[in-house]
C-alpha positions as CSV (number, residue, x, y, z in Angstrom):
1,M,-35.4,-8.0,31.7
2,E,-36.0,-11.6,32.5
3,R,-33.4,-14.2,31.6
4,N,-35.7,-16.4,29.4
5,S,-37.7,-13.6,27.9
6,P,-38.1,-13.5,24.1
7,D,-35.9,-10.4,23.8
8,A,-33.1,-12.2,25.7
9,A,-33.4,-15.2,23.5
10,I,-33.2,-13.0,20.4
11,A,-30.2,-11.2,21.8
12,R,-28.4,-14.5,22.5
13,A,-29.2,-15.7,19.0
14,I,-27.8,-12.5,17.5
15,E,-24.6,-12.8,19.6
16,R,-24.2,-16.4,18.4
17,V,-24.6,-15.3,14.8
18,L,-22.1,-12.4,15.3
19,A,-19.6,-14.8,17.0
20,A,-20.0,-17.2,14.1
21,E,-19.3,-14.4,11.6
22,R,-16.2,-13.3,13.6
23,D,-15.0,-17.0,13.6
24,A,-15.6,-17.2,9.8
25,A,-13.8,-13.9,9.2
26,D,-10.8,-15.1,11.3
27,A,-10.8,-18.4,9.4
28,I,-10.9,-16.6,6.0
29,A,-8.0,-14.3,7.1
30,A,-6.0,-17.3,8.3
31,A,-6.6,-19.1,4.9
32,Q,-5.6,-16.0,3.0
33,R,-2.3,-15.7,5.1
34,E,-1.6,-19.4,4.4
35,A,-2.3,-19.0,0.7
36,E,0.0,-16.0,0.6
37,A,2.7,-18.0,2.3
38,V,2.3,-20.9,-0.2
39,I,2.4,-18.4,-3.1
40,E,5.6,-16.8,-1.8
41,A,7.2,-20.2,-1.3
42,A,6.3,-21.1,-4.9
43,R,7.9,-17.8,-6.1
44,A,11.0,-18.5,-4.1
45,E,11.2,-22.0,-5.6
46,R,10.7,-20.5,-9.1
47,R,13.6,-18.0,-8.5
48,R,15.8,-20.8,-7.3
49,L,15.0,-23.0,-10.3
50,L,15.6,-20.1,-12.7
51,E,19.0,-19.3,-11.1
52,R,20.0,-22.9,-11.3
53,A,18.9,-23.1,-14.9
54,R,20.9,-20.0,-15.7
55,V,24.0,-21.3,-14.0
56,R,23.7,-24.7,-15.8
57,S,23.1,-23.0,-19.1
58,A,26.1,-20.8,-18.7
59,R,28.2,-23.8,-17.8
60,L,27.0,-25.8,-20.8
61,H,27.6,-22.9,-23.1
62,A,31.2,-22.4,-21.8
63,A,31.9,-26.1,-22.2
64,A,30.5,-26.1,-25.7
65,Q,32.5,-23.0,-26.6
66,Q,35.7,-24.7,-25.3
67,R,35.0,-27.8,-27.3
68,L,34.2,-25.8,-30.4
69,A,37.4,-23.8,-30.0
70,R,39.5,-27.0,-29.7
71,S,37.7,-28.5,-32.7
72,L,38.3,-25.4,-34.8
73,D,41.9,-25.3,-33.8
74,R,42.4,-29.0,-34.8
75,L,40.7,-28.3,-38.1
76,E,42.7,-25.2,-38.8
77,H,46.0,-27.0,-38.0
78,G,45.2,-30.0,-40.0
79,A,45.1,-32.5,-37.1
80,G,43.0,-35.3,-38.4
81,A,41.6,-33.3,-41.3
82,S,42.3,-36.0,-43.8
83,A,40.5,-38.6,-41.6
84,L,37.2,-36.6,-41.3
85,D,35.0,-36.3,-44.3
86,L,31.7,-34.4,-44.5
87,D,29.7,-37.6,-43.8
88,T,31.7,-38.3,-40.7
89,L,31.4,-34.7,-39.5
90,D,27.6,-34.8,-40.1
91,S,27.3,-38.1,-38.2
92,L,29.3,-36.7,-35.3
93,T,27.2,-33.5,-35.2
94,R,24.0,-35.5,-35.2
95,R,25.2,-37.7,-32.3
96,A,26.4,-34.7,-30.4
97,V,23.0,-32.9,-30.8
98,A,21.2,-36.1,-29.8
99,R,23.3,-36.5,-26.6
100,L,22.8,-32.8,-25.8
101,A,19.1,-33.1,-26.2
102,Q,19.0,-36.2,-24.0
103,R,21.0,-34.4,-21.3
104,L,18.8,-31.3,-21.4
105,T,15.6,-33.3,-21.2
106,A,16.5,-36.1,-18.8
107,A,15.4,-35.8,-15.2
108,D,18.8,-36.5,-13.9
109,H,20.9,-34.5,-16.4
110,E,23.0,-32.7,-13.8
111,Q,26.6,-33.7,-14.4
112,D,29.2,-31.9,-12.2
């Protein structure tokens, strides 16, 4: 078969199309691998954030439990009971809740 015959030109064109298809398939596979790596990194970050939130929540809960226990002990033993009326307790509670809400929603609320 002659080098410049129509059949040879057709064969070369088919080879170029097949090579382009292989290149496209390789590019798609590489993009899929990259996407899977990004997804796995996001999952790892999510796991890290969830663990950090769990630890922080447990720490906040333990600290609140300790403060509550101390407050109850003071109330039960009359320390300062005469100085705290219901309005004062309500005001203290509202301020504490507001501070806690601020700490939980602030971007830099980590306090170690």
